[in-house]
N, C-alpha and C positions, 0 to 999 in steps of 0.2 A: 338539537344543534350545540356542539360544543360551546362554551362562552369562553372567550382568548382575554388578556392580555397582552398590551406589547409589552417587548422589552428590547432592548439591546445587544443587538449581536456579541459574541467576542472579539468583533473587528472594532467596534466603539462607535458604528459609522452604520449601518445598519437594521433596521428595524423589523422584528420579526414577530408572530406571533404564539405566545405559549398560553398553554390549556390553561383555565382558571383551576382545576384539581391537582397544578402542580403547586410544590413550595414559591413562594415570592420569587420573583427575576434575577432578584440578588443573592438569593442561596442558591439557586441553581446554578448560574455562575459559577460561586465560590468552590461546591461542588465542582463542578469539569475540570476547573485548574487545581481543585486541589486531586485529583481522581489522573489527572496529569501529569503530574510533577513527580506524582509515586508513580508512574506507568503502570497502573491501572488500565487503563483502555486496552494497552499492549496486550497485557494479563490475559481482562475478560476476552479477548479476540480470540485468543489460541483455544481457550478450551470450547466453544464451540467447534473450530477446526477439528480437533480429535474426534470429539464427538462423531462430526460429519462422516471423518472419515473411517472412523469404525462400524456406521452405519451402513455406508457403501464397501463394506467385506476387508477393509483396508487396514493394517498397524495405527493404531491411534499418531503415533509420531516418524512423520514422514520421511524417507532414504532419500527420496531425489527431489529437486526443484528446478523454477526457472527461472530467470532476472531480466529483466529490462528495465527500462524505465520511461515515466513519460512526463512531455513538457505541458505545464499551464502555466497562460497567463495569470500576471498577477493586479493587483491592483492598488492606489494610492496609499494603503496600510502603512505602508515603508515595509521596512524587517530584508532577510536578505533575498535579495535579486538580480540576474544576469541574464546575459543572453546565448540561446542557443543557437551557434550557426548551421547547424545540419537543419534544423527544423524551422529556422528563423521564426525565434519565439523568445520573448523577452521577460522572464518571468523566473521560475521553479523549477526542479527537474522530484518528479515522488520516485523514486530507487526503491522499487520494488522487487519479492519474491516468494514467490506461489508455490506451493504443492504439485503433483500431476495431476491436481482434480479442481486446481482451479483459486480454492482458499487463500486467502493473502495469510504469512506466516514471515514475513517483514518487511519491514517497511524504514526507511531513511528520506526526509525531506531535506532538499539544498538545493542552493542556487542554480541557476541552466547551465551556466558555463563549465561544472564539474560534468566530464566525460565519464563516460560507462566504468573504462578501467581502473580510474580514480576513484570516484563513488561506491564502488562493489566489494571492495575490503570493508568499510563501515556497514554496508549491508550484511554481511554475513556476520562477522563480528558482531551484531548486536541480535544477532539468533541463536549464536553458539549457546547459549548459558539457560535459555528456555525452547527451544526444540536442536535439541542437539547431533540428532540422528541423521540429518542430509549429509552428504559426502559427493554425491556427484549433481551436477549445476549444469544444466542448458543454456545456452548464452546466442547473442549474434555475434557479426566481427567486430562489433565495439567493443568488443572483451578479448581480443585473441592479443597473442604478445607477451616478451616476459616480462613486460610489466607489472601487471596482475599478478603472475605465481611471484614475484620479488616480492610486493608487497601483503600477499599473504604468508609468508612466510612466517612460523610463532603464530597463526590464528586458526591451528587444526590443516586437519589433511582434508583437501577439494578436489575433486576433481572439473574442471571445465571443458563441455565439450561444446563447441564452437557451428553453431548450425548455419549454413550458408544458403544463400538461393543457386539453383543449379544452376549452370550457363546456359541450358536449354532452354530453360523456364519463358513462356513468352505472358503479359498479363499478370493477371493477380493469380498468386499462388500463398497457399496456405501452409507456411513454415514446420514441419513436424516438431510438433512438442514445443516450439515458442507460439505458436496460436493461441496455447493455454492462457497466460500472462496477458495478450492481445484482447480474450476476452473479460479475462477478469476488469481490467483497465477501462473496458465496454461495458458490465455490472455495475462498478463504481461511477462511472460518468453516466449513470440513470439518476442520483443524488445531486441536485442541482444545488446542495451547499458546496460541492466538488466542481462544477462547471468554469471557475476561476481559484485561485488560490486566494481569499479574503483575508488570509489572518496576515497578522502581525509577525507572530513568531513563528517557525518551523514546528515549533512544537505540539501548538495550537492544529498547523497544518497537518500533521501526524496525528494530532490527535482522533479531528474530523476523520479521515480516512478510515480510521480503525473503527470508528461507530456506523460507517459506511458498512464493513464490512462485517461487522457482527447482528447490523440490522440482515445482510443478504444472506448469515449463515441460520439465524435463527427461523426466518422465513422456509427455509432449505430442511431445517429439523423439524418444522412445523407438518410438510408438506408429508416427511418420512415416515411424523406418526399416523397423519391420517391414513395414510397407504394402507399403512400395518393393520 
């Protein structure tokens, strides 16, 4: 059994167990915040995304992506917080973009009151320098209309295709392309850290999502290597 030492999580109010073979808790936290502020978690996450695509027989950089948001509750930690009237959730939104295989390529966390068409430009701009190839994006009805197109002027050439529910559909229906990002949210939801947004800063919230994405992709790459 690995000996563990309790340490304060980044929220400052929850105890976790840190393996004793790692540096002191204060050192681990300092590196976490430093890597967060330098954008290293996002950069580290992009590397296994490209590796997983190449092992799957795709080009390293995706040309097509899927965008959507997930509303999650927050705690008493403070920080940005809003109300999503559609989901009836008070908290924050994880506004994410994935490639067509599912790995996360872009993410912005903001308060839950931000609508899809208002949050999408920030997500798209965030991936422009790191993953410049995506041009075609699938989205739901919340991203329709001229407001988003006007906001994207000057942010590159994007084609937004809205995938809507068929009028003849009854009960549950998996929407073409859109099911990919819903599956990604389900994958990320297996990380207990992401059950709620525990963080005071949205930057820390984004960093923990990228950490979960790195964990998912490294396991996928390990399975690829074992299978080959």
